[in-house]
N, C-alpha and C positions, 0 to 999 in steps of 0.2 A: 526533634524536628528543628531545622535550621531557623534562626531569626534573620529576617530579611529587611534590608534598607534599600531605598532607591536614590541614586545620585543622578543629577541632570546636569548637561552642559548646553547652554543655549548660546551658540556661536554665531558668527556673522553669517554663515551659510546654512546651518542646520541645528536642530535640537537632537541631543543624543541622551539616551537614558540607560542606566545600568541597574539591575537588580543584583545585589550582592549579599553574600552570606556574611553576617557580622562576625563569625568566629575564623573563618578561613580566608576571607577575601575572594573566594570564588564567585566569578560572574556567572549568575544563573540564567540571566535573560538580558537582551539588548534590545533597544528600539531606536528609531531614527526617523526624522521628518524634515524635509528640506524647507528652507526660507527663500523668499525672493528678494533680492536687493535691486534697487532702481537707481537711476542717475547717471549722468555723464559729466565729463570735465572733472571737477573736484567734488561733485555731489555723490553721496552714498547714503541711501535712505531705505527704511522698511516700515511697513505697518505694524505697530506692535501687536495688534490682535492677531495676526497670524502666528506670532510667537506662542500666544496662548493656545491655539488651535494645534501647533506642532507639539507643545508640551503634552496636551491631551493625547495625541496620537503616539508620541514616543514612549510615554510612560506605559500606556495600555499594551503597547507592543511587546514589552518586556515579559509579559505572561505572568508576572508575580505582583502586580499592583494591589491585588485584594488581599495579599498576605503581608504587605510591607508594614513595618512598625514605625518608621520614620523616614523623612525625605529631606532633601536639601538641593538647592539650585546654584550652580556656578554660571556666571554669564559674562558676555563680552563687556569689557570696561569702556567707560567714558561716554557711552551713548546717551543721548538727551531724549527723554520720553516726556512729553507735555500733554496733560489730560485737562479737559474742560470739567466743569461742575457736574456733568452727568458721567464723567469717566471715560468719555471718548476722546481720541487723539485730536489735539488742536492742529498738529502738522505731523507728517510721517517722522518717525524717530530718525535723528541724525545719528549716524554710526560713528564709531571711533576713527574710521578712515576717511571721513567726510572732511575735506580741507578748505572749504569755502570760508571758514572762520579765520584764516591765516592773518587777515588784517586786524581782525578784532583781538586776536591773540597778541600781536605785536603792541597794540595800544594799551592793552591791559599790563603787559611787561613794562612798557614805558612809564605807565603811571605809578608803579611802586618801585621799579628797578629789580633786576634779577636777584640781587643779594636778599632783598626783603622777601621776594616770593619764596626762595629756597628755604630761608630761615623760618617762614611762617607755615608753609604748606609742605615743605620737603622737595618741592619741584618748581621748575619755571614753566608756565603753561605754553603749550603750542596749539595748533590747530586741532589736535586730537582731544584736547581737554574739555570737559564738559563746561567749565566756565567760559571758554571762548565760544563754544556752540550756543549757549545761552545768549551771549552778547550778539551773535549773529541773528538769532531768532528775534531778540527785541529790536534789533535794527531793521527787521522786516515788518514792524509794527504789530506782532502777533502776542506780545507778552500780555496784554490786558486780558485776553481771553483764557489765560492759563490758571487753573485752580489747583494744580498738583504737579510737582517735577519729580520724576523718578528715574533711576538708572534701570538698564534692562533686566538685571536679575531681581532688583527690588520690585519692580512691576509684576514680574511672574510670581515671586513670593506672595505678594499681596493678593494675586488672583487665587492663590490656594488658601490663604488665611483670612482675608478680609480686613487685615490689620497692616498699616504702613510701618515699615521697619528699615532702618539703615544700619550697616556695619562698616567697621574701619577700612577694610581692604579696598573695597570698591569706592567708598567715600574718598579715600585718599587720591583717587585719580580724577576728582571733579576739579580741583583748583580752589575750592571754598572750604575745605577741611583743614583744620590745624590739628595739632597733636592732642588737644583737649576739647575738640568739637568743632562746630561751625564757626568760621571766621566771619564775624557780622560786618566788619569794615570792607572785607572783600566782597561780601554779598551786595553791600550797598554800592560798591564801585561798579559791580556788575548789573545793577538794578534788579536783584532778585530778592524777593521777600522770603525771609527764613520760614515763614508759616507755610509756604508751599512745599517745604522738604519734609520727608519723614523723620521721625525721632530716631536718634542714635542709640543703638542698643549694645550692651556689653558683650564680648566675645563669650561664647559658651552658653549664652541665654537663648531659649527659642524664640523664633519669630512669632510663633502662635501654633495653632493646630489646623488641620485641614477642615474646611467648612462643609464641602460636599464630596462629590465622586469625580472631580476632574481627573482624567486618566485611569479611572477605576480605582483610585484610592479610597479607602474608608474614611468616613468622617471622623475627627477627633484624634487622629495620629499627630505626633509632634513634627513640626517643621523647623529645621535649623536655619540660621541666619543666612547661610550660603556665602558666597564670596565672588569677587572678581575673579576672571578666568585664570590670570596667572597665579594669583594667591591659591585658588583652588587646586592648580596643577602642582604647586609647591607642596601643598598637603598631600596630594595624591603621590608624590615622590617620598613622602615621609621627612620632608625638610622642616626643621624648626624645632620647638621646644618639647617638653614632656620627658619621660624617662628615655634614656639613650638619644638626648637631643643632637640634632645634626645641623650645625651652623657653618655658613661659609663655603658650602660645595656648591659650585656654579652649575646651572642648568641652561642649555641653549635649545630654544624651541623653534623648529623650523615649520612653520605653517604659511598661511596666506600672508601674515606678517612674520617677522622674525624677532624673538626676544632673547635677551641674556639676563639672568638674574640670580640671586642667591638670597637665603634667609639669613639675616644678620642680627646680632643684639644691639648694635648701634643704630641711631636714626640717622638716615642719609639726608644731606642737603647739599646738592650740586648746583652752584650758581650758574654754570656753563650751560645748564639745561641738557647735558648729554645723559645724565643719569636721572630718572624719575625717582623721587623718594617715596615709593609707596609703603603702605603698611601691610604686614602679613595678617592673615585672618585671625589669628589667636594671640596677639600682644607682642609679636616681634615685628621686624621691618623686612621690606622686600625691595632694596634698591634694584632698578630694572633699566635697561636700555632697549629701545624698540626701533625696529625698521618697518616701514609700509611695505617695502618691496622684498618678497622672499621667494617662496617656491611658486607662487602664481606667476611672479615676473619672469622667473628663469624659464618656467614652462612655456610662457609666451615667446620667448626668445626662440626656444627649441622649435616651436611651431613655425615662426618666421623662417628658420633655417631649413624646415622640412626634416628635422632630426628627431629620433627618439630622445627622450630627456636624459637617458644614460650615455648617449653617444658622444661623450667628451673625448678630446685628444690632447695630449700634453704639447708643450712647445709654444712657440710664437711669442710675440711681445704686445699683442693687442690688449687694451683694457676696455672693459664694458661695464658701465655704471647703469644698472637696470632700473633706474628711478622713473619707471612708467607712470606712477600715480603721485608725483611729487615725493618728497621724503622727510622723514622725521629725524632719523639719525644718519647722516648729518641734517641739521635743520635747513632743508630746502624745499619748502612746500610747494614751489612753483617750478620745481625742476621737471625736465623730461629726460628720457634715456639718452646716454652719450656713448659712442664707440670712438676710440682713439687708437692710433697706431696701426692701421690696416696696411698690410703689404700684399704684393702679388701672390706670395706663397703662404699667406694665411688661410687656414682651412676652416670650413664651417665648424667642425669639432673643437678646434682651438677657440673660436669665437664663443661657442657654447660654454666651454670651460671657464672662460674669461667672465661670463655672465655669473656663473657659480661663484667664482672668486670675488666679484664686485658685490654680490649679495652678501657673502659671509664676512667680507672685510670690516665693515662698520661694526658688526656685532662684536667680532673678536677684538677689534682695537678698543671697544668700551668695556671689555671684561675686567681688566685690572681696576679701572675706575669704579666699576659696580662694587667689587670687593673692598676697595679702599675707602669708599664713601660709607659703607657699613661698618668699617673698623675690623675686617676680617682678612685673612690671607688666602684662603682656599687650599692651602697646603698642596699636597702632590695627588689629591684624589682625582680620578678621571673625570672629565667633563661629561655630565649627563647630557646626552643628545636625544631630544624628544620632538614629537610633532610629526605631521605627515611626511616630511622630508627625511626624518632620521633613518628610516629603513632603506634609503636609496644609496647605492654604492658610490655615486658621484658626489653626494652630499657628504657623505661619511669621509672619503677620501679628501675632499676639499677642506673640511674642518680640521682634520688631522694635519694636513700639509700646512695650512696657514697659521694653525696655533701652536704646532709642535707639541701638543699634549695628546695623551691617551683619552679615548672617549669611551663611555659605556652607553649602550643603547638598551634601555629597559624593555623586557619583553611585554609588559603590560601596556595595553592600548587605553585610549580615552582617559587620560590622567585627570582632566578637569572633572569629568563625572565621578571618577574614582575618589578624588579629593572631596567632593560633595558627599559621596557615599560615606567617607570616613568621618565627615562631620555629623552626618545623621547617626552613625554607629556611635560616635562619641556622646551623643545625647542620651542614648539608652544605658551605656556602660560607665559614663563618667570620665572617660579617658580623654586625653588631648588627641585631637584627630590625627596630627602628625604621628603620634605614638601608635594609633590605630593602623595608619598605612604601614609604619615600619613592621609591625606585627604581621601584616599581610605580605611583607617582603616585595613591594610593588616596584622598588627600583632594580630588582634582580634582572640581569641580562649581560650578553656578551661584552667583554672589554676588548677594544682594538688598540694595539700597542701605538705608542707615539712614534712619529717619525721626524726626521730633521725639518726644522721650520724653513718654509720658503720666503726668505726675507726679501728676495729680489722682486717676487710678484708683489708682496705688501708695499714695497717702496715705489714700484710703478703706480700703484693705485693711489698712494698717498700723493704722488707728485701731480697726477691728473686732477685730483680733487683740489689741489692747491692753485693750479693754473687754470681751471676751467670754470671758475666762478660765474662769469657772465653767461657762458653757455649753459650752465645748470640752473640759472634763474636766481643765484645768490644775489642778496641785497644788503 
C-alpha cells in the first residue's frame, strides 16, 4: 500500500493541497479553497483565520487526509500576521504585495545603508518585506497589542502543531534574519521585541506533530517545517542539494507576481536591491528577483483592450510598462502603468504584446544578476518556466524572444505544494527534499528551442524606463 504525504500551498488567492505517493510522486488527490483579499490603493490584506478554514477544506478535499503519514505547508512570503494574547488577529494580515510601507522601507534603508542591509540580511528591504510592514503597523499605534508575530506559513503550521517554529527560507524574507539567526540590532531599529517571534528550527527538523483532526488529518503525524513559497517551489523542481544536486539552474515563475531565481551554493548580497538574498529551505541559498505585476496585470490590459489574453500581434514600437500596483523590480512602489510610443497604426494586439514584453523584461534583465550574486553561471540549461502563465503560448514566446534562451515547461503543476510534499516525504525517508523531487522527476516537460534574442524591444523598454522616471513615480 502506498505511503501518502500531503503538501500544501497557501498562496495569496487560495490554498491548494496535494496527496502524494511518496515512492512515485503520483498525485493521488487534490483540494482547493479560495481566499479573500481586500484593500484598495496600496493596501492588500487578508484575515488569517480564513487561511485556517481554507487549509481545513483543501486538505480534506484531497480524499486521503486520513491516510497521510506526514504533512508540510508552503506559504506566501513576507506577510505580517500579528496576534494578541488570545491568538486573535490584531489587524488583518498585511500581504507581500501591500505597498503602504514604502516610506517605512526607505527610512529603514537610510538608517543602516543598503550595503549594511545586504551584508547582514542578504537583501535591501522594500515595501514587500515584513520588517517594513511591521514598521508601518507600529506607526499606526497597534504594536502594543501584539503578543505574537508570525509569517503566513508559520501561522498555519502552528495551527496544526500548537507549537511556534520558524525556518530559514521564509525568515530570510523578513528583513530581520541574518545568516546566523535574528538580527537584534535590526529588530531594535524596527521596534520589534524578539520574544514575539517563533524560535528558529534547523532544516530537516520536524515542526511538531498534528494535534487534532484539522483537514481530517490523524493526530500525531509529523509536520515538516514548511517553507516560503518560492523556496518550496524550488524544492518541487528538485533544485538544490542532496544526491544529484542541481545548482544554478534558473526558474522563472509567471503568476500574480513574477519571480526569477536559482538555488546556489554562494550566499547572495546585492546592495542594489534588485536581487533578494533569500535562503533556500534546506541549507543552500535562493537569490531571487520579483516583480509585483505579472499575469494579473497583463490580463487586465487584455480586458481593457477587449482581447483574449493570447491575441497578441507582432510589430509596432509601443512600450507598455504594466506597473498597475506599483513595482518592486524596478523599485517603483508609487508607479502606475505607462504606455509610450502610440501611433495611428498601433493595433490592440501590438499593445497587448507590449504589455507582455514590459512584464517579462524586468525579470529577464535580473536573471544574470541572480546567478552572479549566488556565484553560479547557469550553464546552457533551458530556463524552467513555471506558474500559471507558463502554459500560455504568448508568455512562452515572449520569454523565448526576449531571453534568447530555450525554455522547459514542467508538466507537473502546483510546484509549491509538491515541494511541501517532498519535505514531508523527506521526514519519513531521511532524504533531502530536493532529491525526493528529482526522484519524482517533477521538472520533466517539453523543451522549446531558443530563438534569436529581440534586442530592439529590450532597448526600447530600457530607454523608456530611463526617461520616464517622473511619470513612473520614481523618487
